[in-house]
N, C-alpha and C positions, 0 to 999 in steps of 0.2 A: 357512903354506903347507906340505902333503905333500911328501915327496923323493920323486925318483922310484923305483921299484924298480930291482934288478940287473937287466938284461937276458939275457936266455941265449943268450950268444955261443959259449960253449965247444960243441966238438963231443963233449964226455963228456954233454952234456944231451940230444943229439938233436935230429933235424930237427922233430920236432913242435914243439915250443917255438918254432922260429922260424915256423912257418907260422900258428898263432894266438896272435901275439904282441898283437892284441887284448886277447883272453880274459886271457893272464896279465899283463898292464899294468894291465889296467882293475881287474881280481880284487885285484891286488899292492896297488894305492892305496887300495881300500876301507877304510873305518875298522874294519870286521868283518871283516878276512881270516882271524885266527888260526881262525874257526869252520870254515873250507873245507877238507877234504883235500885236498891238491893235493901233498903231495912225496913221499909213500910209494905204490906202486901196491897195495900190500897194503891201504893204510886207506882204498880209494875203496868205498865204499857207498853203495849209492844207496837209499834208502827211500820209501814213501809210492806210492799211485796215481797214474795221469794225473790233471791237472790243468785245472780250467775257466779261461779269461780270463772276467776280470771287467769288462774296457771296452769298452764300445761293440758288445756282443755277440758277441764274436769266441770261436772255440771252438778250444783247442789240443789238438792230438794227442802225447804222448808218441811219439818213436819209439825203440820196443823192439828194439835189436839183441841177439840172443844172444851171452851170453859177453862183452856190454861190460859196464866197469865207468864207464868215464868216456865220454860222447859229444858230439859237436858237430855242428850240420848249419848249414852256412854258404852254399853256392850253391842256387838257387833260379830255375829259368828259366819263361818265362809259361806253360806247360803244367803246372807243377807239381812239373816232376821237380826232387831234392832231393841235394846231393853235399855228404859233411861227412866225418868219421872218427872214430873210437874207438879206446880204449883197451882191451887185453885183459888180464888178471890178471898176466900178464909185462911187462906196463909197453910193449909193442909196439903199435904202432899200424897201423889200415887203415883204407885209404878205403870209402866207400859208396856206394852209388846206391838212391834211393830212386824208384821207377817202377810206377804204377800198381798202388801198394799193396803191392809186391815188394820186399825190399832186396836188395842184389847187393854184396858184397865186391867189392873191386878192391885187388889186389894187385900186385906187383911182384916176378916172383923175383931173387934175389939182391939183394935191399938192403935197407936197415936202416930200415925204417920209410916209410909213406907217408900223407899227408895230401890229399884231394880238397877244393877249396875254391871251384871254379865251374863253372856250367855256361850254356849256349846253348841257343837253341831248336833248333839242329840236332844239341843233343845231343855238342857238343866240351865234355868236361871239363876244365880245367886244374887242377894241385897239385902236389905238391913230394915229394921223396924224396932220401934218401941213400944214396950207396953204402955197400958192405959196411963199409971201414975207416974211412967217415965224415971223408974227408978233403975230400969235397965235395959240397953238396945244391945237388940239382938240379931247375931246375923243368919242366913237361913238359905236351904235350897228350896228352888220350888220348881216343880214336874207336873203338867196335866193336872192344874188345880191343887195340888198337894204341896205341904210343904213340912221342910223339919229344919228343926234349929241347927246351927251351926256356932257355937259361942265359945270363945277361949275361956278354958277352965280359969274362974275365976276373975272374969275381966267386968267391968261395967260396960263397956262399949264394945260390941266386935265389929269391923264393917268389910266383910267380904267386897271384892270388888272384880274378881274376874275366875274363870275356870276355864282351864281346855279340856280337850276330848277324853284325857284320863282320867279328869274328876278332879284334877289338882286344884286347888283353889287357894289365891294371893288375898291379902288385903291387910289390916291393920287395926290394933285394939287398944285399949285405956284401962288400965285396972281399977283405978279410981275415978271418980268424978269430981276432978280436983285437979286446979291449975299446975301442980307440980306433978302431977303423973303424966308422964312422957306416952305419945303416940309411936307403938312398936310395929313391924311387919311380922308378919306372919306367912308361912306355908301348911296348907292344909295335903298332905299325902300319904295316902291309904289310910285314912281314919286318925290320922295322927297329926299333932300340931307342932311346929316348928318354929320358933321365934327367931329375928334377925334384925341386925341395923347398919345402915352403912356407918363405916368405920369413920368418926368426927363428928355424926350427924347429932342432933339435940331431939329431931324426930324424925321418921320414916315411913313412908305410905306407898308403898307396893300397889298399883293400878293394873295392870297385865301381867299374863303369861302365855305362854305359844306352846306348841305341842311336843317343842324340844324344852320346854323348860326353862326356857330364859323368864325372866323378869325385870319389867320395867318400874320405873316410877318416882316420887322423887324426895328430895331428902332438905332438910334444913337446918343451916349452921345458926348462930347467933343474928345474923343478918337479913340473910335471903333464901331462896327455895333454888335446887339445884335438881336438873334429871339425871337418872342411872339406869344402868345396864347390869343386870348380875345374870352372868353366863359361865357355867363350870364354873362356880366358886369367886370369882375375879369379878369386882365392882370397877366399873368405868364410869367415868362423870361424862356427860355429853351437851353441855352445856354452848348452845350455837355462840361462835365468835362475836363479842359485843354486847350479849345480854346480860342484863343485871338480876333477872329472876327466869326459871325454866324449869318444866316438869313434864316426864314422860306419861302419856296416857295408855298407849297400848303396843302390842308388839305381833305381827304377822308371824305365821310359821318360816316364812322365808328370813325373817329379821328384819324387814322394815319396821320402822317405829315410828309412831306419833309423837308429837309433841308442841308443846306452845312454847312460848320465851317472852318476855318484856326485851324491847328496843324502844330507846327512844322514847315517845310520850304514848304507844299502842303496843298492844301483845301481836304477835306474828304465829301464825300456823306452819309447821314444818315436817316434812317428813325423811326422817334420816335414814341414809341406807351407805354401806360402805364410804364411810366419813365423808359424806354429802348432804347438806340439808338442802331441799327441794322444798320453796315457798310455795305454799296452799292460800291463795287470798281471796275474800269475798269483797267485792268492790263497797267501800264506804265503811265497812264493817273496822272496829278499834278493839273488840275485845272477843278473844277466842278462846274456847276453854276444851280442852282435847277429850275424844272419847277413845276409840280405838282402832284400829286396820284389821281387815282382814286379808285372807289369801288373795283376793280379786281387785286389792287395792281399792278397795269403799273405805269410807272413813266415816266416822261420828263425831259428833261436837254438839256444842252451843257457838252462837255467835250474836253479838250484838252490837249497835249502831251507837254512836256517843249518847244518841237522848232516849235509848230504847235499852229495854229490859232482854235477856238471854231467852234464845228461842233454839230448840233441837233441829240440828238437821243430819240428812243423809246425803253424802256425798259420793259419784260414781266417776270414773275414770272414762 
């Protein structure tokens, strides 16, 4: 069994490492992890043209953000509006909204980077940013240019990852900036936080919630990551057969779940529904980072080729 990668818990790394913990951990667990440039901002180079997905007649559009060296698309609502974040060549991060074919950057003044991770049909966006001194990592709600903090009480880091149309938010938090302080899942419902962890886990990372209140994400044992579904109080692990690491990124209102898993020497992307795993492939890609899936079957995430950095995508059926 592979050992868990070192998780980015120190404030010297920045909030972005906390926001896409799924991408960092899944990548680090992959057998071919050394091929992908993650450590140095100057090493981030993306090559190649937008690709076509080969599974089930899907087509994928690369989200080309001017100035981006690396990009991730995480949240997508039922209108197809997409949020994510990107790195510039100075290793700073910026949130973005893709709506009506137009990309709008989302930045909050006097902060140390920002990541936007979820959006509902009303256009309310959730995400995370650090203060300038990086002494605390805040969660936030963002709507029409205004934001409000969404912090778990007493936490060093709060990372909201998804929001549904009822305004329920899921994510994870860390009480202390300390390697021994675990990441714990939360649900914010009607103004109140509830903590939860998958039984037997050492870390729990909720990543998606639908309008029925079903929650998906990843949990970690001592060795690797697993995808989970929490529905009606029942936890179900959803690892594809033969995988040694997996994580779920989002869930549609009909219950379709987007996940990525590592099999053999590369990661693979799946849509899980009714006990079946439908593969989604982009020719040549060997790394997939799951974003989310909406009721129209549109999928967000990031992909990379063996010698390139991750780039955000929007896939339509």
